N, C-alpha and C positions, 0 to 999 in steps of 0.2 A: 192142239191149240192152233188156231188159224192166225196167220200173220195179218196184222192190220194193214189195210191199204192206205197209202198216204191220201189224205183228203184234199180234194181240189177246192180251191176257193170258188165260192159261188159268184156267178156273174150278177152284178147289181142290175136290178130292173130299173129302167129309166122312170123317173118320177113323172106323173102326169102334170101337165101345166094347170095352173090354178084357174078356176072359174069363180063366178060370184058366190056360189054356195061353199066351195072349198075355202075361199078367202074368209068368209064370215065364220066358218067352223074353226079355221086356224086362229083367227082373232079371239074367238070365244074361248078356245082351249088355252090360249096364252093368258088371258085375263083371269081365267079360273085357276090357273096354276101359280101365277106370279102376281105379287103386288107391283103395280106398274104405274107409270105416268102416261099421259097422252102422247108425249114426245117419244118415249121409249116404244110404245105400241106402234106408232106410225113408222118409226125406223125399222122395227122388226118386220112389219108387213111389207115395206118397200124392199127390204133385203130378200124376203121370201119370193117376192115377185121377180126380182133380178135372178135369183137362183133357179126358179122353176118355170118362169115364163107365164104368159097370159093367154088363155084360150079364146077369149072374146075378141070382138072387133075394136071396141072403144076401150081405152085404158080405164081401169077402175078408179073410183074416187076414194082413195084411202083416207083422206082427211075427213070426208063425210062419214065414213064408217067409224072413225075414232070419235068424232063428235057425237054420233048416235050412241056409242057405248058410254060416253061420258054422261049424256043425258039420262041414260038408263041407270047410271050409278055404278057401272062395272069398273069405271076408271075414275079416280078421284085424286087430282093432282095435290090438293091441300093435304089430304090424309097421307098420301105418299111422302110429301115433303116433311111433314111432322115426324113420321115414323123413321124415315131415312136420316133426318137430322139428329133425332134422339139416339139412334143406333150408333152413328158415327161419333157423336160426343161421348157416349158411354164407352166406346172403344179407345178414346183418348185423342181423337182427331180434333184439330182446332177449327175455329169458325171459318177461316179462309178455305181450308180443304173441304169443309161441309158445303160451303157455297159453290165451290167448283164441281163437286159431285152432283149437286142438285141442278146446276146449269147444264151439265152433260146429260142429265136425264130429261131435259127439256122443260124444266121448271122456270117460270118467268121471274124477272128481277123483283117485282113487287111481292110475289109469294115467298121468294127466298128471303127478302128483308123481313117479312112477317114471322118467319120461323127462325130468325137468327138467334144465336145463343146470347143469353144475358151475360153480364160480367161474372156472375157466380158460376154459371154453367161453363164458361170458357176457362175459368180457373180450375174448376173441378176436373175438366177434361185434361188439362195440362198435368194436373196431379196424377190422374189415372194413367196417363202415358208414362210419366216418370216412375210410378209404382210398377207398372208392367215391364218396363225396360230396365228397371233398377238404376235409375239416374238420380243424381243429387243425394238427398237424404236417405234414399232407399238402397243405395249402393252399400256393399259390405265394407268398403274402405274408401277413403277420400280419393277423388280423381285428380290426376296430374293435369297440367294445363292443356296438353294435346287431347287427352280423353275428354276433358270438360268441353273443349271446343267442338269435338265430334258430337257430344251429347246435345249441345246447344244447336248445332246444325240439324240434327235429327228432329229436334222439337220444332224448329222453324219449318222444315220440310213437311212436317205433319200438320202444318197450318196454324201454329201458334205464333203470336207476336213476339218480338225480341224481348220486350219488357217482361212479359209473362213467363217466357222460357227461362230468362235469367233469374227471375224471382224464385222459381221452383228449384233451380239448380243451386242457388245460393242459400237455400234454407238450411239451417244448422241441424234440424231434426225433423222427424216425421210430424211431431206435434206442432212445431212451428209452421210447417207447410200447410197442415190442415187448418190451423188458426188463420193463416193468410187467406185460404179459400173462404172461410166463414166470414171474414171481414166484408166480402163482396155481396152478402145477402142483402137484397133490396128491401 
């Protein structure tokens, strides 16, 4: 039996600087793989340009490329905002955190307002977080004051308003909490 030779780490090949074709291919691969917004695509392409450099003389017009992909329907900020908002609400995040996440993705204020959670959705998200984290009526035993304050702080950090977080934590039972959510149906 032969002894294995220790393997030497391979030297990384330097990456080629981007040109117009590589930049378009990179953008197309990104939008094909990920649901994204125009702002996120632009930030990604600018980061790749910083990392790999540019081969041409004039700097590329990244904003024009993003606009072109938006016109072609590869990037749809409204669909992205609706999907992201729904996902975060189902995971238990509150309206404030949802708005922050959409803002970081480059979604404009008007579009964020149009996909904002209704009162019912906000209450249902708070209840989902409480259920997932075993807060309030979902806990095995009643919380003491210090634990209750920590739970309240966690719900506020998750983007829920103080009144909503307090209402969920003060619910006497799961049924009472679910009835509170149902009251908000418009």
